[in-house]
C-alpha positions as CSV (number, residue, x, y, z in Angstrom):
1,M,0.0,0.0,0.0
2,G,3.0,2.3,0.5
3,K,5.0,3.7,3.3
4,G,2.9,5.0,6.1
5,Q,-0.3,3.7,4.7
6,P,-2.4,1.2,6.6
7,E,-2.2,-2.4,5.5
8,K,-5.2,-3.6,3.5
9,K,-6.0,-7.3,3.2
10,L,-6.9,-8.6,-0.2
11,K,-8.6,-11.9,-1.1
12,I,-6.9,-14.2,-3.6
13,A,-8.8,-16.9,-5.3
14,I,-6.9,-20.2,-6.0
15,A,-8.5,-22.6,-8.5
16,G,-7.7,-26.2,-9.2
17,P,-7.7,-29.6,-7.7
18,K,-8.1,-29.6,-3.9
19,A,-4.7,-31.1,-3.1
20,E,-2.9,-28.6,-5.4
21,V,-4.9,-25.7,-4.0
22,L,-3.8,-26.7,-0.5
23,Q,-0.2,-27.0,-1.7
24,A,-0.4,-23.5,-3.3
25,K,-1.8,-22.1,0.0
26,A,1.1,-23.7,1.9
27,V,3.7,-22.3,-0.5
28,M,2.2,-18.8,-0.4
29,T,2.1,-18.9,3.4
30,E,5.8,-20.0,3.5
31,I,6.8,-17.3,1.0
32,L,5.0,-14.6,3.1
33,A,6.8,-15.9,6.2
34,V,10.3,-16.5,5.0
35,H,10.4,-15.2,1.5
36,H,11.1,-18.5,-0.2
37,S,9.7,-22.0,-0.6
38,E,11.5,-25.3,-1.6
39,L,8.9,-25.6,-4.4
40,T,9.6,-22.1,-5.9
41,H,13.2,-21.6,-4.8
42,P,14.9,-25.0,-4.7
43,D,18.1,-25.4,-2.7
44,E,17.6,-22.1,-0.9
45,I,17.6,-21.7,2.9
46,H,16.9,-18.9,5.3
47,K,18.6,-18.1,8.6
48,E,17.8,-15.4,11.1
49,V,20.4,-13.1,12.6
50,D,20.1,-11.2,15.9
51,V,20.8,-7.6,15.1
52,K,20.0,-4.7,17.5
53,Q,17.6,-2.2,16.0
54,Q,20.2,0.6,16.5
55,H,22.6,-1.3,14.1
56,Y,20.1,-1.5,11.2
57,A,21.5,1.8,9.8
58,F,25.0,0.2,9.6
59,I,23.6,-2.8,7.7
60,I,21.5,-0.6,5.3
61,G,24.2,2.0,4.8
62,A,23.9,5.3,3.1
63,R,21.0,5.2,0.6
64,G,21.0,1.3,1.0
65,S,24.5,1.0,-0.3
66,E,25.7,-1.5,2.3
67,L,22.6,-3.6,1.9
68,K,23.1,-3.7,-1.9
69,H,26.7,-4.6,-1.4
70,I,25.8,-7.6,0.9
71,Q,23.1,-8.8,-1.5
72,S,25.2,-8.5,-4.7
73,N,28.5,-9.8,-3.3
74,Y,27.0,-12.8,-1.4
75,K,24.1,-13.5,-3.8
76,V,21.6,-13.4,-1.0
77,R,18.4,-11.5,-0.1
78,V,18.4,-9.7,3.2
79,Y,15.1,-8.7,4.9
80,I,15.3,-6.1,7.6
81,P,12.2,-5.9,9.8
82,R,10.2,-2.7,9.8
83,G,8.4,-1.3,12.8
84,E,9.1,-0.8,16.5
85,E,9.1,-4.5,17.5
86,E,12.3,-6.4,18.0
87,A,12.6,-8.9,15.1
88,Q,15.5,-10.8,13.5
89,V,17.1,-10.0,10.2
90,L,16.4,-12.7,7.7
91,V,19.0,-13.8,5.1
92,V,17.8,-16.0,2.2
93,G,19.9,-17.8,-0.4
94,Q,22.2,-20.7,-1.0
95,E,23.5,-22.2,2.3
96,D,27.2,-21.3,1.9
97,A,26.4,-17.7,0.7
98,V,24.0,-17.2,3.6
99,D,26.6,-18.3,6.1
100,R,29.2,-15.9,4.6
101,A,26.7,-13.1,4.5
102,I,25.8,-13.7,8.1
103,K,29.4,-13.5,9.2
104,Y,29.8,-10.2,7.3
105,I,26.6,-8.8,9.0
106,E,27.9,-9.9,12.4
107,K,31.2,-8.2,11.7
108,T,29.4,-5.1,10.6
109,C,27.5,-5.1,13.9
110,E,30.6,-5.5,15.9
111,T,32.2,-2.5,14.1
112,A,29.0,-0.5,14.7
113,E,29.0,-1.5,18.4
114,S,32.6,-0.2,18.8
115,R,31.7,3.0,17.1
116,I,28.5,3.5,19.2
117,G,29.9,2.2,22.4
118,G,33.5,3.4,22.0
119,G,32.9,7.0,22.7
120,G,31.2,7.8,19.4
121,T,33.2,11.0,18.9
122,G,34.3,10.1,15.4
123,G,38.0,10.3,16.1
124,R,37.7,13.4,18.1
125,G,38.8,13.8,21.7
126,A,36.4,14.2,24.6
127,D,36.3,18.0,24.1
128,G,35.2,17.5,20.4
129,E,38.5,18.8,19.0
130,G,40.6,16.7,16.7
131,N,43.4,14.6,18.1
132,W,46.5,16.7,17.3
133,E,49.0,15.0,19.6
134,G,52.4,14.8,18.1
135,Y,51.7,17.6,15.6
136,E,52.4,20.7,17.8
137,D,56.1,20.6,17.1
138,E,55.7,20.5,13.3
139,E,57.0,23.6,11.6
140,Y,55.0,25.7,9.1
141,E,56.2,25.5,5.6
142,P,54.9,27.7,2.7
143,W,53.4,24.8,0.7
144,M,51.1,24.1,3.6
145,A,49.2,27.4,3.1
146,S,46.8,26.0,0.5
147,Y,45.7,23.3,2.9
148,I,45.1,25.5,5.9
149,I,41.6,26.6,6.5
150,K,41.3,29.8,8.6
151,R,38.3,30.1,10.8
């Protein structure tokens, strides 16, 4: 329906022999739950990854770049839950690709945790100034003038 729009349930009619209709319903339910089915996507698996909601931004990246990187390099599909509830990130694809993508996601979360939990000043000191230790004794040379910003 679109972002911010209320969900609207629609009815879908399935026609055919009763056994195949039941199988179609089961496949559709499975696809809605885990985004694949053995019948429609043979040899694919899904695994869930515990990711804190505050780390979603690191997995998605700027304009989705990190998510696209994961999906294209590892040949998997990554589904990040929406909403306020805690839910797990779902990775779907071939088993070896899913395992490698999960390792990458976990590593990205560890890096995010160190950025968030490690002071989070972005390389700046506690006072917000840059870390200039060891540069005080450096002498000014004329070629440096074009690189110095006067504020």
